[in-house]
C-alpha positions, 0 to 999 in steps of 0.5 A: 568184504570177502574177495572170494564171494565177489569171485563166486559172483563173477563165476555165476555171471559167466554161467549167465553169459554161456546161456546168453543171459545178461551176465549178472551173478549174485551170492548171499552170505550169512556168517561166512556161509553161502546161502545162495549163488545164482545168475540171471535167468530171464531168458530161460525162465521167460519172466522179468523177475528172474534177476540174479538178486531175486533168485538168490533172495528166494533161495536164501529164504528157503534155506533159512526158512524165513523171508527176513535175511537179517545179518546177510550180505549180498555180493553182486556183479552189477548194482541192482535195479530198482525192482531188486533194490526193493526186494533187497530192502524188504528182505532186510539184507544188511549190506551189498557189495557190487562191482559195476554201476548201472543206469539206475544208480540214483533210483536204487540208491534212494530205495536202499538208503531210505530209512522211512521203511526198514533199515538202510542197506549199506552199499559198497562198491568193490574197487576191483572191476576190470575182469567183470567189466570186460565180461559185461562189455563183451556181452553187450558188444556181441548183442549189438552185432 
């Protein structure tokens, strides 16, 4: 795990926060080269599929000119939802690093760890969470006001 990519994902989450989006950031890396870095844009794009992970997968696929993101790693601030987990699995990303868990953990784990379809996606939680946890807690606190 490279801390610099987690830091970039956090920077992306701050961009989402400034746009009043759920502050989720994502980075896709292959061979120590960033292929994509994005953040949530659901509100701006007015589409449910504008999650950071899906936007990053699309951007990385265009750069590689291939939908198969073999040997790529994803760094995300929040563990992916089932929709994003399915896309990660289908795109053949080999490993994801994430900071915080979400309410979808068990469903996402079932998708990512299943070996009936494609290979298992290795999932690793990053132990340093405090900075991002504060960002997302502040966002939801402000949303409830």
